[in-house]
Every structure is written in structure tokens, then in C-alpha cells.
C-alpha positions as CSV (number, residue, x, y, z in Angstrom):
1,M,57.5,-8.5,24.6
2,L,54.7,-7.3,26.8
3,R,54.4,-4.2,24.6
4,N,53.9,-6.4,21.5
5,I,51.2,-8.5,23.2
6,F,49.4,-5.3,24.3
7,L,49.5,-3.9,20.7
8,V,48.3,-7.1,19.2
9,T,45.5,-7.2,21.8
10,L,44.6,-3.6,21.0
11,L,44.6,-4.4,17.3
12,V,42.3,-7.4,17.7
13,Y,39.9,-5.4,19.9
14,A,39.7,-2.6,17.3
15,V,39.0,-5.1,14.5
16,C,36.3,-6.8,16.5
17,A,34.7,-3.5,17.5
18,T,34.6,-2.4,13.9
19,H,33.1,-5.7,12.8
20,W,30.4,-5.5,15.4
21,E,29.5,-1.9,14.5
22,I,29.2,-2.9,10.9
23,R,26.9,-5.8,11.8
24,E,24.7,-3.6,14.0
25,V,24.3,-1.0,11.2
26,G,23.4,-3.7,8.7
27,S,20.8,-5.1,11.1
28,A,19.2,-1.7,11.6
29,E,19.0,-1.2,7.9
30,D,17.4,-4.6,7.4
31,Q,14.9,-3.8,10.1
32,D,14.0,-0.5,8.4
33,E,13.4,-2.3,5.1
34,E,11.2,-5.0,6.8
35,I,9.2,-2.3,8.5
36,Y,8.8,-0.4,5.2
37,A,7.7,-3.5,3.4
38,D,5.2,-4.3,6.2
39,D,3.7,-0.8,6.0
40,M,3.4,-1.0,2.3
41,M,1.6,-4.3,2.6
42,K,-0.8,-2.9,5.1
43,E,-1.5,0.1,2.9
44,Q,-2.1,-2.2,-0.1
45,I,-4.6,-4.3,1.9
46,F,-6.4,-1.1,3.2
47,L,-6.7,0.3,-0.4
48,C,-8.0,-3.0,-1.7
49,S,-10.6,-3.2,1.0
50,A,-11.7,0.4,0.5
51,C,-11.9,-0.2,-3.3
52,K,-14.1,-3.3,-2.8
53,T,-16.4,-1.5,-0.4
54,L,-16.7,1.4,-2.9
55,I,-17.5,-0.9,-5.8
56,A,-20.0,-2.9,-3.9
57,M,-21.9,0.1,-2.7
58,V,-21.9,1.9,-6.0
59,K,-23.0,-1.3,-7.9
60,K,-26.0,-1.5,-5.6
61,R,-27.0,2.0,-6.5
62,I,-26.6,2.2,-10.2
63,P,-29.2,0.8,-12.6
64,S,-28.2,-1.8,-15.2
65,N,-28.6,0.8,-18.0
66,A,-26.4,3.5,-16.4
67,T,-24.3,5.7,-18.5
68,A,-20.7,6.7,-17.9
69,V,-21.9,10.1,-16.7
70,D,-24.3,8.4,-14.2
71,I,-21.5,6.2,-12.9
72,K,-19.1,9.1,-12.5
73,A,-21.7,11.0,-10.5
74,K,-22.5,8.0,-8.3
75,L,-18.8,7.5,-7.6
76,N,-18.2,11.1,-6.6
77,N,-21.4,11.2,-4.6
78,F,-20.6,8.1,-2.7
79,C,-17.2,9.2,-1.7
80,G,-18.7,12.4,-0.2
81,K,-20.8,10.2,2.1
82,M,-17.9,8.0,3.4
83,W,-16.6,10.3,6.2
84,L,-14.0,7.9,7.5
85,L,-12.7,6.8,4.1
86,K,-13.5,10.0,2.1
87,R,-9.9,10.9,1.2
88,T,-9.0,7.3,0.3
89,C,-12.2,6.9,-1.7
90,L,-11.6,10.2,-3.6
91,N,-7.9,9.2,-4.3
92,I,-9.1,5.8,-5.7
93,V,-11.8,7.5,-7.9
94,Q,-9.5,10.2,-9.1
95,K,-6.6,7.9,-10.0
96,H,-8.7,5.1,-11.6
97,L,-11.9,7.0,-12.8
98,H,-11.9,5.7,-16.4
99,G,-11.1,2.2,-15.4
100,L,-13.8,2.2,-12.7
101,V,-16.4,3.5,-15.1
102,D,-15.5,0.9,-17.7
103,E,-15.5,-1.9,-15.2
104,L,-18.7,-0.8,-13.5
105,M,-20.5,-0.8,-16.9
106,K,-19.7,-4.6,-17.0
107,N,-21.2,-7.2,-14.7
108,D,-18.0,-8.0,-12.7
109,G,-17.9,-8.2,-8.9
110,P,-16.0,-5.8,-6.6
111,N,-13.0,-8.2,-6.4
112,A,-12.6,-8.5,-10.2
113,V,-13.1,-4.7,-10.7
114,C,-10.4,-3.8,-8.1
115,T,-8.0,-6.4,-9.4
116,K,-8.5,-5.2,-13.0
117,I,-7.7,-1.6,-12.1
118,H,-4.6,-2.8,-10.2
119,V,-5.7,-1.7,-6.7
120,C,-5.9,-5.3,-5.5
121,K,-3.6,-8.1,-6.4
């Protein structure tokens, strides 16, 4: 009889230990997903802010009758001067060059331009 009680107790312990291990693994995976989503949100906010800064500064420096070639030159020239955001600026310009040129030829503000080229939401 004592042997049966011991075996049942051991079985219950094994089931509980397995259950807790599964819950711990699930919690760690959930935390990783939350951290990843948080990092993606921060990166999106950073890119949006960099895009708005780029557009605002370039808009100030281009004449109203600027051509597409003028705008491309200003975009590339401006990124070269942004020493902290240079790589981010160049990535935005390279990835969205045609959209940026089209939008900068219009009279839209930085927020509208960055939203239209899908850098900002």
C-alpha cells in the first residue's frame, strides 16, 4: 500500500513538474515576442522621425521650381551632412528615392510625405 502511495505521489510530481516547465517556456517565448514588437515599434518611430527631419530640411533648401535632378542632389547632399543619422538618411533616400522626389515636388508637409511613402503610419 505504501508503495502505491509513493508511486502515485511520484507520478503527480512528474506531471506537475512537466506542466510548470511548459508554462515557463511559453512565458519566455511570449516575452521574446513582446520585446521584438517593442523594438520594432521603436525602430519605426525612429525612422519616421528621421524621415520628417530629412523632408523638413530639404524642403527649406529647394526652390519652388526645382527639378527632379535638383531634388535628388539635395537629398543626397543633405544626408552627407547628417553625421549622426547619415546611414539612416541614406537608407531612407535609397529605398524611397522616387517617392520622395515625387512628393517633394508637391506642396505637402513632412508628415504627409513620410506617410505617403510608408515610412510613417
